[in-house]
KEKE-3310 file (N, C-alpha, C; in steps of 0.2 Angstrom, whole numbers, plus 5000, padded with zeros to 4 digits):
npx = (4943:4954:4969:4973:4961:4965:4979:4973:4967:4975:4986:4974:4973:4986:4988:4981:4985:4993:4994:4984:4994:5003:4996:4992:5004:5017:5030:5037:5046:5044:5031:5031:5039:5031:5022:5026:5027:5012:5012:5019:5013:5001:5007:5008:4995:4988:5000:4993:4981:4981:4987:5001:5009:5004:5007:5020:5022:5014:5027:5041:5034:5026:5033:5045:5048:5038:5037:5051:5053:5044:5051:5062:5056:5053:5065:5071:5062:5066:5058:5052:5051:5033:5030:5032:5021:5005:4992:4975:4962:4949:4950:4955:4942:4932:4943:4939:4925:4923:4929:4921:4909:4912:4916:4904:4896:4904:4902:4888:4888:4895:4885:4874:4877:4872:4869:4876:4886:4895:4901:4911:4923:4927:4943:4953:4964:4980:4989:5006:5010:4996:4996:4999:5000:4985:4984:4994:4988:4975:4975:4984:4986:4983:4991:5003:5002:5000:5015:5020:5016:5018:5034:5030:5029:5040:5050:5043:5049:5062:5061:5056:5064:5075:5073:5072:5083:5091:5085:5087:5103:5104:5098:5107:5118:5116:5115:5129)
npy = (4856:4867:4871:4886:4888:4887:4893:4906:4908:4906:4916:4929:4927:4930:4941:4949:4946:4950:4963:4968:4966:4975:4988:4985:4990:4997:5000:5008:5003:4990:4989:4994:4983:4974:4977:4979:4965:4963:4969:4960:4950:4953:4957:4944:4940:4946:4943:4928:4931:4933:4946:4951:4960:4973:4965:4966:4977:4985:4977:4984:4998:5001:4992:4994:5008:5016:5011:5012:5027:5030:5022:5032:5041:5038:5037:5051:5058:5053:5047:5045:5029:5022:5016:5022:5031:5032:5024:5027:5024:5026:5027:5015:5008:5016:5013:4997:4999:5004:4992:4982:4986:4986:4972:4968:4971:4965:4953:4953:4959:4946:4938:4944:4942:4929:4915:4921:4926:4913:4915:4912:4925:4935:4935:4950:4958:4964:4972:4980:4987:4993:4999:5005:5019:5018:5024:5035:5042:5047:5050:5057:5068:5066:5058:5064:5075:5069:5063:5076:5080:5068:5075:5086:5080:5075:5085:5092:5082:5083:5096:5095:5086:5092:5104:5095:5091:5103:5107:5097:5099:5111:5107:5098:5108:5115:5110:5107)
npz = (4966:4960:4958:4954:4959:4973:4974:4970:4983:4993:4992:4994:5005:5010:5007:5016:5028:5030:5026:5036:5049:5042:5046:5059:5066:5075:5074:5063:5051:5052:5047:5034:5029:5028:5022:5009:5006:5007:4992:4985:4986:4978:4968:4965:4962:4951:4940:4941:4935:4925:4920:4918:4913:4924:4935:4936:4936:4947:4953:4950:4952:4964:4975:4972:4971:4977:4990:4992:4993:5003:5013:5013:5018:5031:5036:5037:5043:5056:5067:5085:5094:5093:5102:5117:5114:5122:5117:5110:5116:5109:5097:5094:5093:5084:5072:5074:5072:5060:5054:5053:5050:5036:5034:5035:5026:5013:5015:5013:5000:4994:4996:4992:4977:4972:4959:4951:4952:4950:4937:4924:4922:4907:4903:4898:4888:4884:4875:4882:4874:4868:4881:4884:4877:4880:4891:4892:4884:4886:4900:4903:4910:4925:4927:4925:4938:4947:4947:4952:4964:4972:4971:4978:4989:4994:4997:5005:5018:5015:5019:5033:5039:5039:5046:5059:5061:5063:5074:5085:5084:5091:5102:5108:5106:5117:5129:5129)
capx = (4945:4958:4975:4972:4959:4970:4982:4971:4965:4982:4988:4971:4975:4993:4987:4973:4985:5001:4992:4982:5000:5006:4993:4992:5012:5019:5036:5034:5050:5043:5025:5033:5039:5024:5017:5031:5024:5008:5014:5021:5007:4995:5010:5008:4989:4990:5002:4988:4975:4983:4989:5008:5011:5000:5010:5028:5021:5017:5031:5042:5032:5025:5036:5052:5049:5032:5042:5058:5051:5041:5058:5065:5053:5054:5073:5074:5060:5069:5052:5054:5047:5028:5030:5031:5015:4999:4986:4970:4955:4945:4953:4956:4934:4932:4942:4936:4919:4922:4932:4918:4905:4912:4917:4897:4898:4907:4900:4882:4891:4896:4880:4870:4875:4869:4872:4877:4895:4898:4899:4918:4927:4932:4950:4953:4971:4983:4998:5010:5009:4992:4991:5004:4997:4980:4987:4997:4987:4971:4975:4993:4986:4983:5000:5006:4998:5002:5022:5020:5012:5028:5039:5031:5031:5049:5051:5043:5051:5066:5061:5053:5070:5082:5071:5071:5091:5094:5082:5094:5108:5103:5096:5113:5125:5113:5115:5135)
capy = (4864:4867:4874:4889:4895:4887:4899:4913:4911:4906:4925:4933:4928:4933:4948:4950:4946:4955:4972:4971:4966:4983:4992:4988:4989:5005:5002:5011:4999:4984:4991:4998:4977:4968:4982:4975:4958:4964:4971:4958:4947:4958:4957:4936:4938:4949:4936:4922:4933:4933:4950:4952:4967:4973:4962:4968:4987:4982:4976:4990:5005:5001:4990:5000:5017:5020:5009:5017:5032:5028:5021:5037:5047:5036:5038:5058:5060:5051:5049:5040:5025:5024:5012:5026:5035:5030:5022:5030:5020:5030:5026:5008:5007:5016:5007:4992:4997:5001:4987:4977:4986:4984:4966:4964:4974:4962:4946:4952:4958:4938:4931:4944:4941:4921:4913:4925:4927:4908:4913:4916:4932:4935:4938:4956:4955:4969:4974:4983:4996:4997:4999:5013:5021:5019:5028:5042:5049:5046:5050:5061:5075:5062:5054:5072:5076:5060:5066:5081:5076:5065:5078:5092:5075:5072:5092:5094:5076:5087:5101:5094:5082:5097:5108:5091:5091:5108:5107:5092:5102:5117:5105:5096:5114:5122:5107:5107)
capz = (4968:4955:4959:4954:4968:4980:4973:4971:4991:4997:4989:4994:5013:5013:5006:5019:5034:5029:5026:5044:5053:5040:5048:5067:5067:5079:5071:5056:5045:5052:5045:5029:5025:5029:5016:5003:5008:5002:4989:4981:4984:4975:4961:4959:4959:4947:4936:4941:4933:4917:4917:4921:4916:4930:4942:4935:4936:4954:4958:4949:4955:4973:4979:4969:4970:4982:4996:4995:4995:5013:5020:5014:5023:5038:5040:5036:5050:5062:5072:5090:5094:5095:5109:5123:5118:5125:5112:5113:5116:5105:5089:5090:5093:5078:5068:5073:5071:5054:5050:5055:5047:5029:5033:5032:5018:5009:5017:5010:4993:4991:4997:4987:4971:4970:4955:4944:4954:4948:4929:4924:4917:4901:4902:4896:4887:4882:4875:4885:4869:4870:4889:4887:4870:4882:4897:4890:4878:4887:4907:4906:4916:4931:4929:4930:4944:4953:4950:4953:4972:4975:4971:4986:4997:4994:4998:5013:5020:5017:5026:5040:5038:5040:5052:5065:5063:5065:5082:5088:5085:5095:5108:5109:5110:5124:5134:5133)
cpx = (4953:4965:4976:4967:4963:4976:4979:4970:4969:4985:4984:4972:4982:4992:4983:4981:4992:4998:4990:4989:5003:5002:4993:4999:5013:5025:5037:5039:5046:5035:5026:5037:5034:5019:5020:5029:5016:5007:5016:5017:5001:4999:5007:5001:4988:4991:4998:4983:4975:4985:4996:5011:5011:5004:5017:5026:5020:5023:5038:5040:5032:5031:5046:5053:5045:5037:5050:5058:5048:5047:5060:5066:5054:5060:5073:5068:5063:5064:5055:5050:5039:5027:5027:5024:5009:4994:4980:4964:4950:4944:4952:4946:4931:4933:4939:4930:4918:4924:4928:4911:4907:4916:4910:4896:4897:4907:4891:4884:4888:4887:4874:4867:4873:4874:4877:4884:4898:4901:4907:4918:4929:4938:4950:4961:4972:4989:5001:5010:5005:4992:4994:5001:4990:4978:4990:4992:4981:4971:4983:4990:4987:4990:5005:5006:5001:5011:5025:5017:5017:5031:5038:5031:5036:5051:5049:5045:5057:5068:5061:5062:5076:5081:5073:5079:5094:5091:5086:5100:5110:5104:5105:5120:5121:5116:5125:5136)
cpy = (4863:4872:4882:4892:4891:4893:4905:4915:4911:4914:4931:4932:4930:4938:4955:4951:4951:4964:4973:4971:4972:4989:4995:4989:4998:5006:5004:5005:4992:4985:4992:4989:4970:4971:4977:4968:4958:4965:4965:4949:4947:4956:4950:4935:4940:4944:4930:4925:4934:4939:4952:4957:4972:4971:4965:4978:4990:4982:4984:4998:5005:5000:4992:5006:5019:5018:5010:5022:5035:5027:5025:5042:5045:5038:5045:5063:5058:5050:5042:5035:5027:5020:5018:5032:5029:5029:5024:5024:5022:5027:5021:5005:5011:5014:5001:4992:4997:4995:4983:4978:4985:4975:4963:4967:4968:4954:4946:4954:4951:4936:4934:4942:4932:4919:4915:4926:4921:4910:4915:4921:4931:4939:4944:4956:4961:4972:4980:4989:4997:5000:5005:5020:5025:5026:5034:5044:5051:5053:5054:5066:5071:5057:5060:5075:5072:5063:5074:5083:5073:5069:5082:5087:5075:5081:5093:5089:5080:5093:5099:5088:5086:5100:5101:5090:5095:5108:5102:5097:5108:5113:5104:5102:5117:5118:5109:5114)
cpz = (4965:4959:4959:4958:4971:4978:4976:4978:4995:4995:4991:5005:5016:5011:5012:5026:5033:5028:5032:5049:5051:5046:5056:5069:5071:5077:5063:5050:5046:5046:5037:5024:5025:5022:5007:5003:5004:4997:4982:4981:4978:4967:4958:4960:4954:4940:4935:4935:4927:4917:4921:4918:4922:4935:4943:4935:4943:4957:4956:4952:4961:4978:4977:4973:4977:4989:4999:4996:5001:5016:5021:5019:5031:5040:5039:5041:5058:5069:5079:5090:5095:5102:5116:5121:5117:5118:5114:5110:5109:5097:5086:5092:5087:5073:5071:5072:5063:5051:5050:5050:5040:5030:5030:5027:5012:5008:5012:5001:4991:4991:4994:4978:4968:4966:4949:4945:4952:4941:4929:4919:4912:4900:4898:4893:4883:4882:4879:4881:4870:4878:4889:4883:4876:4889:4898:4887:4882:4896:4907:4910:4924:4932:4931:4936:4949:4954:4952:4962:4976:4974:4978:4989:4996:4996:5003:5015:5022:5023:5030:5043:5042:5046:5058:5067:5067:5073:5086:5089:5090:5099:5111:5110:5114:5127:5136:5134)
residu = (UNK:UNK:UNK:UNK:UNK:UNK:UNK:UNK:UNK:UNK:UNK:UNK:UNK:UNK:UNK:UNK:UNK:UNK:UNK:UNK:UNK:UNK:UNK:UNK:UNK:UNK:UNK:UNK:UNK:UNK:UNK:UNK:UNK:UNK:UNK:UNK:UNK:UNK:UNK:UNK:UNK:UNK:UNK:UNK:UNK:UNK:UNK:UNK:UNK:UNK:UNK:UNK:UNK:UNK:UNK:UNK:UNK:UNK:UNK:UNK:UNK:UNK:UNK:UNK:UNK:UNK:UNK:UNK:UNK:UNK:UNK:UNK:UNK:UNK:UNK:UNK:UNK:UNK:UNK:UNK:UNK:UNK:UNK:UNK:UNK:UNK:UNK:UNK:UNK:UNK:UNK:UNK:UNK:UNK:UNK:UNK:UNK:UNK:UNK:UNK:UNK:UNK:UNK:UNK:UNK:UNK:UNK:UNK:UNK:UNK:UNK:UNK:UNK:UNK:UNK:UNK:UNK:UNK:UNK:UNK:UNK:UNK:UNK:UNK:UNK:UNK:UNK:UNK:UNK:UNK:UNK:UNK:UNK:UNK:UNK:UNK:UNK:UNK:UNK:UNK:UNK:UNK:UNK:UNK:UNK:UNK:UNK:UNK:UNK:UNK:UNK:UNK:UNK:UNK:UNK:UNK:UNK:UNK:UNK:UNK:UNK:UNK:UNK:UNK:UNK:UNK:UNK:UNK:UNK:UNK:UNK:UNK:UNK:UNK:UNK:UNK)
# end
């Protein structure tokens, strides 16, 4: 086993474990931190596979922008800790069932490929300028829609945060 294969499997394990922990955490801030670890490992995996531009985009966009937005949303909503809420048993059963189905599908795909899966892939190398031209010439509408959705989500969170703050302030004034 080469060092690249060892690093690949190590990064894949970090991604799987940190994402699984992020999904199962009840504390939203802890879940966001584990998701950041997963994003960093994904960026390292992109770099290992010969795509440094995608690695930097992963760090800048996902770790830098999206996770800051998630943390902003978490702090604006000021949600009570989830430890007080009872866990729904039915949701855990459905989640476990879907996870097992997904795992079985992945195992079947890995073993069904046979010797074809051992042929090396030829790397696709693109310069950042070529990637930017491709992205903004062919997919500019999708980029604009995504940025508009992020703006709408931010406005919605601000509205929810101000509504919750007004309720809290009104509740405090009524108690006095």
